[in-house]
C-alpha positions in Angstrom: 32.7 -20.3 26.0 30.1 -20.0 28.8 30.2 -22.5 31.7 27.1 -23.2 33.7 27.3 -24.9 37.0 25.1 -27.9 37.4 24.5 -29.5 40.7 24.8 -33.2 40.5 21.5 -35.0 40.5 22.0 -36.7 43.8 22.8 -33.5 45.5 19.7 -31.8 44.1 17.6 -34.8 45.1 19.0 -34.8 48.6 18.3 -31.0 49.0 14.7 -31.5 47.7 14.1 -34.3 50.2 15.5 -32.3 53.1 13.4 -29.3 52.2 10.3 -31.5 52.0 11.2 -33.2 55.3 11.5 -29.9 57.1 8.1 -28.6 55.9 5.5 -29.2 58.5 2.0 -30.4 57.8 0.7 -27.7 60.2 0.7 -27.3 63.9 -1.9 -28.7 66.3 -5.2 -29.4 64.8 -7.4 -26.3 65.3 -10.8 -26.9 66.8 -13.6 -26.7 64.3 -16.2 -25.8 66.9 -16.4 -22.6 69.0 -16.4 -23.1 72.8 -20.2 -22.4 72.9 -20.9 -25.0 70.2 -18.7 -27.6 72.0 -20.5 -26.9 75.3 -23.9 -27.4 73.5 -22.7 -30.7 72.1 -21.5 -31.8 75.5 -24.7 -31.0 77.5 -28.0 -32.7 77.9 -30.9 -32.3 80.3 -32.6 -35.3 82.0 -35.6 -35.8 84.1 -35.0 -37.8 87.3 -36.0 -38.1 90.9 -32.8 -36.6 92.3 -29.3 -35.6 91.4 -27.8 -38.7 92.9 -29.8 -40.9 90.5 -28.5 -39.0 87.5 -24.9 -39.2 88.9 -25.3 -43.0 89.3 -26.7 -43.3 85.8 -23.7 -41.3 84.3 -21.3 -43.5 86.3 -23.0 -46.7 84.9 -22.9 -45.3 81.4 -19.2 -44.7 81.6 -18.6 -48.2 82.8 -20.8 -49.6 80.0 -18.7 -47.7 77.5 -15.5 -49.3 78.8 -14.2 -46.4 81.0 -12.4 -47.0 84.3 -13.7 -44.6 87.0 -11.0 -42.6 88.5 -13.0 -40.4 90.9 -16.6 -39.9 91.7 -17.9 -37.3 94.0 -21.7 -37.5 94.5 -21.7 -34.4 96.6 -20.2 -32.3 93.8 -21.8 -34.3 91.1 -18.5 -34.9 89.3 -17.1 -38.1 87.8 -13.7 -38.5 86.1 -12.9 -41.6 84.1 -10.3 -42.9 81.6 -10.4 -45.4 78.7 -7.0 -46.6 77.5 -6.0 -48.3 74.3 -2.6 -49.4 73.0 -2.0 -48.6 69.4 0.7 -50.0 67.1 1.7 -47.9 64.1 4.2 -48.9 61.5 6.7 -46.2 60.5 6.6 -44.9 57.0 8.7 -46.9 54.5 9.6 -43.6 52.7 10.4 -41.2 55.6 12.9 -38.5 54.9 15.7 -40.2 57.0 15.2 -43.5 55.2 15.3 -41.9 51.8 18.5 -40.1 52.6 20.0 -43.3 54.0 19.0 -45.1 50.8 21.0 -42.6 48.8 24.2 -43.5 50.6 23.4 -47.2 50.7 22.3 -47.5 47.0 18.7 -48.2 48.1 19.5 -50.9 50.6 18.1 -48.8 53.5 14.6 -49.1 52.0 14.8 -52.9 52.3 14.9 -52.8 56.1 11.4 -53.0 57.4 10.2 -49.8 59.1 10.0 -49.9 62.9 6.7 -50.1 64.7 5.8 -47.4 67.2 3.6 -48.0 70.2 1.2 -45.3 71.3 -1.1 -45.2 74.3 -4.4 -43.6 73.5 -6.4 -42.2 76.4 -10.0 -41.0 76.2 -10.5 -38.9 79.4 -14.0 -38.1 80.5 -15.2 -35.6 83.0 -19.0 -35.6 83.7 -20.7 -33.0 85.9 -24.4 -33.2 87.1 -26.2 -30.1 88.3 -29.9 -29.2 88.9 -31.4 -27.1 86.2 -34.9 -26.0 86.9 -37.0 -29.1 87.3 -34.5 -31.2 85.4 -30.8 -32.2 85.8 -28.1 -31.0 83.4 -25.3 -33.4 82.5 -22.2 -32.1 80.8 -19.7 -34.7 79.5 -16.3 -33.4 78.5 -14.1 -35.8 76.5 -10.4 -35.3 75.7 -8.3 -37.4 73.4 -4.7 -37.8 74.4 -2.0 -39.9 72.7 1.4 -40.6 74.2 4.4 -42.4 72.7 6.1 -45.4 74.2 8.2 -43.2 76.4 5.1 -41.5 77.9 5.6 -38.2 76.1 2.5 -36.4 75.0 2.1 -36.5 71.2 -1.4 -35.2 70.8 -4.1 -33.8 73.0 -7.4 -32.3 71.8 -11.1 -32.1 72.9 -13.4 -34.6 71.3 -15.8 -32.9 68.9 -17.5 -36.0 67.5 -21.3 -35.6 68.0 -22.0 -39.3 67.6 -19.7 -40.1 70.6 -21.5 -37.7 72.9 -24.9 -38.9 71.5 -24.0 -42.5 72.3 -22.9 -41.6 75.8 -26.0 -39.6 76.5 -28.3 -42.4 75.2 -26.5 -44.8 77.6 -27.2 -42.3 80.4 -30.9 -42.1 79.4 -31.2 -45.9 79.3 -29.6 -46.2 82.8 -32.1 -43.6 84.1 -35.0 -45.5 82.5 -33.8 -48.8 84.1 -33.5 -47.0 87.5 -37.1 -45.6 87.2 -38.4 -49.0 86.2 -36.4 -50.6 89.1 -34.8 -53.1 86.7 
């Protein structure tokens, strides 16, 4: 008579859940653009009377887009600014910990509503203005940062969305147009 060992179903289910919970969905998100492609996306040339006019237009564009100016150095042509948002995210109803707890509580742990997590999302902008031939080159570097409610950094990555840069540069162009027309 041969005996086969069978793990009880709950033990096998718990091991499967733990193995799934330990698997990672990948590390940090890898950038999809090369540094040269990102720099091209971040840079535009503008015609203006002087560098200070372009710097003022970039400063006004950041303010129009909801950024708080942190530092502006007209002599160096550099502006830093931040836009902050608070984000509420509800935890997953079926997280690994909750599923394991539900096993020991006969499913009652799944009836408790998942907790909400608060994140602070910061969009940090650094804009530099420099003469480039008869024009002025503006480079806007945007970084997305997300911190948890304890202030710990959860995610940080360069922004690679061409529409966001296009919108910012269009706002700079409009500000320059209004300055030229003295409006």
